[in-house]
N, C-alpha and C positions, 0 to 999 in steps of 0.2 A: 400490646399483647405480648406475653412472654413466649419465647421459643426455646424450650428445654432441649438440650442436646441429648440424643439417644442414638441407638445403633443405625437408624434409618435417616438421620438428619441430612446426610449428603446424598441420598438416593436420587438418581437421575433416570428418567424414563429412557429405556433403550430404543424403543421404536415409536415413531409418531403414529397416531391413529389415522388409518386410511379409510375413507368413506367408500362404501360399496358403490359401484356404478351400475347403471341399468343397461341391459342388453345381453346378447348371447356371449357366453364365455366358458372357458374351461375352469373347473374347480377341483381341488384335491380335498378329500375327506380327511380332516385332521382329528375329528372326534365324532363318535357315534354312540349314543346311549339310549336305553329304554327304561322307563320307570313303570312297573306294573301298577303301583299304587295310584299314580295319576294318569296312567294310559298315555304318557307323553314320550314321544320319540324325538330325540334331540340330535341335530347335526351341527358340527362346526366345520365350515368349509373355507379354504383359502383360495382366493381368485388368482389364477395365473395371468390375468389381464393386468391387474394393478397391485397384487399382494394384499388386498383387503381381506379381512377375516369376517365371515358371515355366520352368525348363529341363527339357526332355524328350529322351530318347534312344530311338531305335528301331533295332534291329539287323535289317537286311534278310536276313541269313543267320545260321545257327546250326550248331553241330556236333552231329551225331546222337550221342546218348550210347551207342548200341549199336554202330554201325559206325565212328564217328569221322569220318565223311565230312561235308563242309560241304554244307548243304542250305538251301533257302529257308525263312525264318521266316514261315510263313503268317499267324500272329496279327499280327505287326507290319506286314506288308505289307497286310493287310486294313484296319488302322487308317489307314495312309497312303493307301490307295485311298479311304477315306471322306473324308479331307482333300481329295483332289482333287475328289470329287463335291460337297463343300461349297463349293468355290471356283469350279468350272467348270460345275456342273450335274449332275443325276442320270444323264445319259448319258455322262459323262466316264469315260475308261478310263485306268488306270495310276496311277503315283505322281507327284505334281507335282515339277517341277524346282525345287530350292530357290531358284534365282536369280529365279524368277517370282512367288514368293508373299510375299515380305517386304512388309509394309504392309497386307496383307489381314486381314480380320476373320472369325472363325469362332465358332460356338457349341459348347460342349462341357460335359459333366457331369464335373467334376473330382473324382477320388477321391483320398483320402489313405490311403496304405498303408504299413505298417511294412516296413522292409527285411528281406529274408530273410537277408542276410549281416551286417547291422549292426543287431541288435535295439535298439530304442529310437529309431532314426532313422526319421522319417516322410517319405515322398516323395509328391509329386503324380503321378497317373497319369491318362491320357486314353485311352479305348478306342474312341471314336467321335466324329467331328466332324460338325457340321451347318451348313447355310447360315444366315446371319444375315438378319434383315429388311432391306429396302432402306434404311431410315433409318439403321441401324447401319453398313451398308456405305458409305453416302455420308458419314456424319459421322465415322467412326472408321477405316474400312478403305479399300478401293479401289473407287471407284464403278463400275469396269468388271467387278468380280468378280460371279459369280452371287449372287443374293439372292432371298429370298422376299418376297411382298407384306407390307407392314405390316398388323397386325391391330388391331382396337379391342376385343379381348376382355378387356382389363385384366390380361393375364398378362405383360405386358412386364416384363423383369427390370430391376432397378436397376443403374445404372452411373454412373461419375463422368466428367465431361468434363475 
């Protein structure tokens, strides 16, 4: 097979792909977007546990299988409301505007689940977000975001700087 020389012939991958791990961890929101056309809310999160990058999609609407009508996806909306509460405090209402949350840190229990449509493929899932301790918000997230007081109970999770 011929290998024609071109401007990317000597390209070397800078970072090795890191698999997401299951369990509670701190995550920094690197990307947040919403597409009104597809009703898709997308998050790109970097784990402070092992530097894995996690892409998640939440659809705010779904098609009712019986009627064919488009209706709110209450499960995904509930997850995104928990994201807003984690970032703005327990009294926050609604789903956060993606433009406001990039750079913030959250805590979540990452689950690894097999794809229903592609058996053998495992994808990370998050069903609830929590506020991070103040030291994590100040060191890795947005110091203005809501956070919980730091504790000295020895349960602090490991993360990399």
